[in-house]
PDB file of N, CA, C and O in Angstrom:
ATOM      1  N   MET A   1      67.290  76.132 115.363  1.00  0.00           N
ATOM      2  CA  MET A   1      67.754  74.770 115.323  1.00  0.00           C
ATOM      3  C   MET A   1      68.639  74.509 116.548  1.00  0.00           C
ATOM      4  O   MET A   1      69.369  75.386 117.010  1.00  0.00           O
ATOM      5  N   ASP A   2      68.553  73.324 117.036  1.00  0.00           N
ATOM      6  CA  ASP A   2      69.323  72.896 118.198  1.00  0.00           C
ATOM      7  C   ASP A   2      70.783  72.655 117.798  1.00  0.00           C
ATOM      8  O   ASP A   2      71.045  71.832 116.921  1.00  0.00           O
ATOM      9  N   PRO A   3      71.738  73.356 118.423  1.00  0.00           N
ATOM     10  CA  PRO A   3      73.146  73.151 118.057  1.00  0.00           C
ATOM     11  C   PRO A   3      73.661  71.753 118.393  1.00  0.00           C
ATOM     12  O   PRO A   3      74.710  71.347 117.893  1.00  0.00           O
ATOM     13  N   ASP A   4      72.945  71.020 119.226  1.00  0.00           N
ATOM     14  CA  ASP A   4      73.350  69.655 119.565  1.00  0.00           C
ATOM     15  C   ASP A   4      72.646  68.613 118.700  1.00  0.00           C
ATOM     16  O   ASP A   4      72.785  67.415 118.950  1.00  0.00           O
ATOM     17  N   ASP A   5      71.904  69.040 117.701  1.00  0.00           N
ATOM     18  CA  ASP A   5      71.190  68.130 116.805  1.00  0.00           C
ATOM     19  C   ASP A   5      72.192  67.231 116.087  1.00  0.00           C
ATOM     20  O   ASP A   5      73.091  67.738 115.417  1.00  0.00           O
ATOM     21  N   PRO A   6      72.062  65.909 116.208  1.00  0.00           N
ATOM     22  CA  PRO A   6      73.008  65.006 115.553  1.00  0.00           C
ATOM     23  C   PRO A   6      72.994  65.141 114.027  1.00  0.00           C
ATOM     24  O   PRO A   6      73.956  64.744 113.370  1.00  0.00           O
ATOM     25  N   GLY A   7      71.936  65.686 113.461  1.00  0.00           N
ATOM     26  CA  GLY A   7      71.870  65.884 112.025  1.00  0.00           C
ATOM     27  C   GLY A   7      72.863  66.921 111.519  1.00  0.00           C
ATOM     28  O   GLY A   7      73.125  66.996 110.319  1.00  0.00           O
ATOM     29  N   LEU A   8      73.413  67.715 112.418  1.00  0.00           N
ATOM     30  CA  LEU A   8      74.399  68.719 112.026  1.00  0.00           C
ATOM     31  C   LEU A   8      75.806  68.136 111.862  1.00  0.00           C
ATOM     32  O   LEU A   8      76.688  68.787 111.302  1.00  0.00           O
ATOM     33  N   GLY A   9      76.011  66.925 112.345  1.00  0.00           N
ATOM     34  CA  GLY A   9      77.338  66.302 112.326  1.00  0.00           C
ATOM     35  C   GLY A   9      78.040  66.352 110.979  1.00  0.00           C
ATOM     36  O   GLY A   9      79.190  66.787 110.914  1.00  0.00           O
ATOM     37  N   PRO A  10      77.389  65.923 109.896  1.00  0.00           N
ATOM     38  CA  PRO A  10      78.069  65.956 108.599  1.00  0.00           C
ATOM     39  C   PRO A  10      78.486  67.372 108.180  1.00  0.00           C
ATOM     40  O   PRO A  10      79.535  67.557 107.562  1.00  0.00           O
ATOM     41  N   PHE A  11      77.676  68.348 108.514  1.00  0.00           N
ATOM     42  CA  PHE A  11      77.996  69.725 108.153  1.00  0.00           C
ATOM     43  C   PHE A  11      79.169  70.261 108.965  1.00  0.00           C
ATOM     44  O   PHE A  11      80.012  70.992 108.446  1.00  0.00           O
ATOM     45  N   LEU A  12      79.214  69.893 110.236  1.00  0.00           N
ATOM     46  CA  LEU A  12      80.326  70.331 111.080  1.00  0.00           C
ATOM     47  C   LEU A  12      81.634  69.680 110.638  1.00  0.00           C
ATOM     48  O   LEU A  12      82.682  70.326 110.635  1.00  0.00           O
ATOM     49  N   ARG A  13      81.573  68.395 110.263  1.00  0.00           N
ATOM     50  CA  ARG A  13      82.781  67.720 109.776  1.00  0.00           C
ATOM     51  C   ARG A  13      83.247  68.340 108.461  1.00  0.00           C
ATOM     52  O   ARG A  13      84.446  68.515 108.242  1.00  0.00           O
ATOM     53  N   ALA A  14      82.301  68.671 107.594  1.00  0.00           N
ATOM     54  CA  ALA A  14      82.666  69.311 106.325  1.00  0.00           C
ATOM     55  C   ALA A  14      83.310  70.672 106.577  1.00  0.00           C
ATOM     56  O   ALA A  14      84.266  71.043 105.896  1.00  0.00           O
ATOM     57  N   ARG A  15      82.800  71.399 107.535  1.00  0.00           N
ATOM     58  CA  ARG A  15      83.370  72.718 107.852  1.00  0.00           C
ATOM     59  C   ARG A  15      84.783  72.591 108.406  1.00  0.00           C
ATOM     60  O   ARG A  15      85.651  73.404 108.090  1.00  0.00           O
ATOM     61  N   ARG A  16      85.016  71.567 109.237  1.00  0.00           N
ATOM     62  CA  ARG A  16      86.371  71.343 109.752  1.00  0.00           C
ATOM     63  C   ARG A  16      87.333  70.982 108.627  1.00  0.00           C
ATOM     64  O   ARG A  16      88.490  71.403 108.638  1.00  0.00           O
ATOM     65  N   LEU A  17      86.852  70.195 107.644  1.00  0.00           N
ATOM     66  CA  LEU A  17      87.697  69.868 106.498  1.00  0.00           C
ATOM     67  C   LEU A  17      88.006  71.133 105.704  1.00  0.00           C
ATOM     68  O   LEU A  17      89.144  71.349 105.288  1.00  0.00           O
ATOM     69  N   GLN A  18      87.004  71.955 105.499  1.00  0.00           N
ATOM     70  CA  GLN A  18      87.216  73.212 104.766  1.00  0.00           C
ATOM     71  C   GLN A  18      88.280  74.065 105.463  1.00  0.00           C
ATOM     72  O   GLN A  18      89.148  74.639 104.805  1.00  0.00           O
ATOM     73  N   ALA A  19      88.212  74.145 106.769  1.00  0.00           N
ATOM     74  CA  ALA A  19      89.188  74.935 107.522  1.00  0.00           C
ATOM     75  C   ALA A  19      90.592  74.348 107.369  1.00  0.00           C
ATOM     76  O   ALA A  19      91.555  75.089 107.172  1.00  0.00           O
ATOM     77  N   ALA A  20      90.712  73.028 107.460  1.00  0.00           N
ATOM     78  CA  ALA A  20      92.027  72.392 107.327  1.00  0.00           C
ATOM     79  C   ALA A  20      92.601  72.616 105.933  1.00  0.00           C
ATOM     80  O   ALA A  20      93.796  72.877 105.792  1.00  0.00           O
ATOM     81  N   LEU A  21      91.766  72.517 104.906  1.00  0.00           N
ATOM     82  CA  LEU A  21      92.246  72.722 103.542  1.00  0.00           C
ATOM     83  C   LEU A  21      92.647  74.175 103.305  1.00  0.00           C
ATOM     84  O   LEU A  21      93.615  74.448 102.595  1.00  0.00           O
ATOM     85  N   TRP A  22      91.909  75.096 103.893  1.00  0.00           N
ATOM     86  CA  TRP A  22      92.282  76.507 103.777  1.00  0.00           C
ATOM     87  C   TRP A  22      93.640  76.748 104.442  1.00  0.00           C
ATOM     88  O   TRP A  22      94.477  77.481 103.915  1.00  0.00           O
ATOM     89  N   MET A  23      93.846  76.130 105.588  1.00  0.00           N
ATOM     90  CA  MET A  23      95.130  76.280 106.268  1.00  0.00           C
ATOM     91  C   MET A  23      96.258  75.742 105.387  1.00  0.00           C
ATOM     92  O   MET A  23      97.327  76.346 105.313  1.00  0.00           O
ATOM     93  N   LEU A  24      96.025  74.613 104.722  1.00  0.00           N
ATOM     94  CA  LEU A  24      97.039  74.058 103.832  1.00  0.00           C
ATOM     95  C   LEU A  24      97.307  74.998 102.653  1.00  0.00           C
ATOM     96  O   LEU A  24      98.459  75.195 102.267  1.00  0.00           O
ATOM     97  N   ALA A  25      96.267  75.567 102.091  1.00  0.00           N
ATOM     98  CA  ALA A  25      96.448  76.503 100.971  1.00  0.00           C
ATOM     99  C   ALA A  25      97.268  77.716 101.411  1.00  0.00           C
ATOM    100  O   ALA A  25      98.095  78.215 100.647  1.00  0.00           O
ATOM    101  N   LYS A  26      97.047  78.181 102.613  1.00  0.00           N
ATOM    102  CA  LYS A  26      97.789  79.338 103.113  1.00  0.00           C
ATOM    103  C   LYS A  26      99.280  79.057 103.273  1.00  0.00           C
ATOM    104  O   LYS A  26     100.092  79.983 103.275  1.00  0.00           O
ATOM    105  N   THR A  27      99.642  77.781 103.406  1.00  0.00           N
ATOM    106  CA  THR A  27     101.062  77.464 103.594  1.00  0.00           C
ATOM    107  C   THR A  27     101.887  77.783 102.354  1.00  0.00           C
ATOM    108  O   THR A  27     103.113  77.862 102.429  1.00  0.00           O
ATOM    109  N   LEU A  28     101.226  77.968 101.214  1.00  0.00           N
ATOM    110  CA  LEU A  28     101.966  78.376 100.021  1.00  0.00           C
ATOM    111  C   LEU A  28     102.593  79.751 100.222  1.00  0.00           C
ATOM    112  O   LEU A  28     103.675  80.029  99.706  1.00  0.00           O
ATOM    113  N   SER A  29     101.911  80.602 100.970  1.00  0.00           N
ATOM    114  CA  SER A  29     102.446  81.937 101.269  1.00  0.00           C
ATOM    115  C   SER A  29     103.137  81.999 102.623  1.00  0.00           C
ATOM    116  O   SER A  29     104.021  82.829 102.838  1.00  0.00           O
ATOM    117  N   PHE A  30     102.733  81.119 103.536  1.00  0.00           N
ATOM    118  CA  PHE A  30     103.271  81.121 104.896  1.00  0.00           C
ATOM    119  C   PHE A  30     103.738  79.707 105.253  1.00  0.00           C
ATOM    120  O   PHE A  30     103.069  79.014 106.019  1.00  0.00           O
ATOM    121  N   PRO A  31     104.863  79.277 104.712  1.00  0.00           N
ATOM    122  CA  PRO A  31     105.306  77.893 104.930  1.00  0.00           C
ATOM    123  C   PRO A  31     105.549  77.539 106.395  1.00  0.00           C
ATOM    124  O   PRO A  31     105.529  76.364 106.762  1.00  0.00           O
ATOM    125  N   GLU A  32     105.774  78.531 107.214  1.00  0.00           N
ATOM    126  CA  GLU A  32     105.998  78.251 108.642  1.00  0.00           C
ATOM    127  C   GLU A  32     104.736  77.711 109.318  1.00  0.00           C
ATOM    128  O   GLU A  32     104.806  77.180 110.426  1.00  0.00           O
ATOM    129  N   GLU A  33     103.594  77.843 108.662  1.00  0.00           N
ATOM    130  CA  GLU A  33     102.322  77.352 109.202  1.00  0.00           C
ATOM    131  C   GLU A  33     102.040  75.890 108.817  1.00  0.00           C
ATOM    132  O   GLU A  33     101.014  75.332 109.207  1.00  0.00           O
ATOM    133  N   THR A  34     102.943  75.279 108.060  1.00  0.00           N
ATOM    134  CA  THR A  34     102.717  73.915 107.582  1.00  0.00           C
ATOM    135  C   THR A  34     102.462  72.910 108.700  1.00  0.00           C
ATOM    136  O   THR A  34     101.519  72.127 108.586  1.00  0.00           O
ATOM    137  N   PRO A  35     103.250  72.889 109.772  1.00  0.00           N
ATOM    138  CA  PRO A  35     102.971  71.907 110.825  1.00  0.00           C
ATOM    139  C   PRO A  35     101.566  72.057 111.416  1.00  0.00           C
ATOM    140  O   PRO A  35     100.891  71.064 111.687  1.00  0.00           O
ATOM    141  N   ARG A  36     101.144  73.274 111.608  1.00  0.00           N
ATOM    142  CA  ARG A  36      99.806  73.519 112.161  1.00  0.00           C
ATOM    143  C   ARG A  36      98.718  73.050 111.182  1.00  0.00           C
ATOM    144  O   ARG A  36      97.722  72.456 111.596  1.00  0.00           O
ATOM    145  N   ALA A  37      98.912  73.316 109.907  1.00  0.00           N
ATOM    146  CA  ALA A  37      97.936  72.902 108.895  1.00  0.00           C
ATOM    147  C   ALA A  37      97.866  71.384 108.794  1.00  0.00           C
ATOM    148  O   ALA A  37      96.779  70.814 108.709  1.00  0.00           O
ATOM    149  N   LEU A  38      99.017  70.734 108.804  1.00  0.00           N
ATOM    150  CA  LEU A  38      99.018  69.276 108.740  1.00  0.00           C
ATOM    151  C   LEU A  38      98.386  68.659 109.981  1.00  0.00           C
ATOM    152  O   LEU A  38      97.718  67.629 109.889  1.00  0.00           O
ATOM    153  N   ALA A  39      98.589  69.273 111.127  1.00  0.00           N
ATOM    154  CA  ALA A  39      97.961  68.792 112.361  1.00  0.00           C
ATOM    155  C   ALA A  39      96.436  68.911 112.267  1.00  0.00           C
ATOM    156  O   ALA A  39      95.715  68.018 112.710  1.00  0.00           O
ATOM    157  N   ALA A  40      95.951  70.004 111.695  1.00  0.00           N
ATOM    158  CA  ALA A  40      94.504  70.182 111.531  1.00  0.00           C
ATOM    159  C   ALA A  40      93.934  69.119 110.597  1.00  0.00           C
ATOM    160  O   ALA A  40      92.858  68.578 110.851  1.00  0.00           O
ATOM    161  N   LEU A  41      94.653  68.820 109.519  1.00  0.00           N
ATOM    162  CA  LEU A  41      94.190  67.792 108.583  1.00  0.00           C
ATOM    163  C   LEU A  41      94.231  66.415 109.234  1.00  0.00           C
ATOM    164  O   LEU A  41      93.303  65.625 109.061  1.00  0.00           O
ATOM    165  N   ASP A  42      95.277  66.120 109.972  1.00  0.00           N
ATOM    166  CA  ASP A  42      95.356  64.837 110.683  1.00  0.00           C
ATOM    167  C   ASP A  42      94.228  64.707 111.697  1.00  0.00           C
ATOM    168  O   ASP A  42      93.644  63.633 111.839  1.00  0.00           O
ATOM    169  N   ASP A  43      93.920  65.782 112.397  1.00  0.00           N
ATOM    170  CA  ASP A  43      92.816  65.768 113.359  1.00  0.00           C
ATOM    171  C   ASP A  43      91.501  65.469 112.650  1.00  0.00           C
ATOM    172  O   ASP A  43      90.689  64.688 113.145  1.00  0.00           O
ATOM    173  N   TRP A  44      91.292  66.088 111.491  1.00  0.00           N
ATOM    174  CA  TRP A  44      90.069  65.828 110.733  1.00  0.00           C
ATOM    175  C   TRP A  44      90.007  64.362 110.306  1.00  0.00           C
ATOM    176  O   TRP A  44      88.956  63.728 110.400  1.00  0.00           O
ATOM    177  N   ARG A  45      91.126  63.831 109.839  1.00  0.00           N
ATOM    178  CA  ARG A  45      91.159  62.426 109.407  1.00  0.00           C
ATOM    179  C   ARG A  45      90.802  61.481 110.548  1.00  0.00           C
ATOM    180  O   ARG A  45      90.053  60.522 110.359  1.00  0.00           O
ATOM    181  N   ARG A  46      91.336  61.754 111.717  1.00  0.00           N
ATOM    182  CA  ARG A  46      91.073  60.883 112.871  1.00  0.00           C
ATOM    183  C   ARG A  46      89.624  60.967 113.333  1.00  0.00           C
ATOM    184  O   ARG A  46      89.085  59.990 113.853  1.00  0.00           O
ATOM    185  N   ASN A  47      88.995  62.109 113.151  1.00  0.00           N
ATOM    186  CA  ASN A  47      87.652  62.329 113.709  1.00  0.00           C
ATOM    187  C   ASN A  47      86.563  62.494 112.656  1.00  0.00           C
ATOM    188  O   ASN A  47      85.461  62.937 112.979  1.00  0.00           O
ATOM    189  N   ARG A  48      86.851  62.145 111.396  1.00  0.00           N
ATOM    190  CA  ARG A  48      85.888  62.419 110.329  1.00  0.00           C
ATOM    191  C   ARG A  48      84.593  61.626 110.435  1.00  0.00           C
ATOM    192  O   ARG A  48      83.581  62.036 109.868  1.00  0.00           O
ATOM    193  N   PHE A  49      84.597  60.521 111.136  1.00  0.00           N
ATOM    194  CA  PHE A  49      83.380  59.718 111.246  1.00  0.00           C
ATOM    195  C   PHE A  49      82.717  59.840 112.610  1.00  0.00           C
ATOM    196  O   PHE A  49      81.714  59.178 112.875  1.00  0.00           O
ATOM    197  N   SER A  50      83.259  60.665 113.457  1.00  0.00           N
ATOM    198  CA  SER A  50      82.659  60.790 114.806  1.00  0.00           C
ATOM    199  C   SER A  50      81.884  62.067 114.940  1.00  0.00           C
ATOM    200  O   SER A  50      81.316  62.336 115.999  1.00  0.00           O
TER     201      SER A  50
END
């Protein structure tokens, strides 16, 4: 499959959301990572439709 296939967009966005949510879950054990996790979630929110 072509990695530039536009049909992959929804899957890539879902994967980025999964990563951001995992980072947030990890902050329960590593609270110092909270700013980084929130930044990842904000980035996903800004780019979720692109």
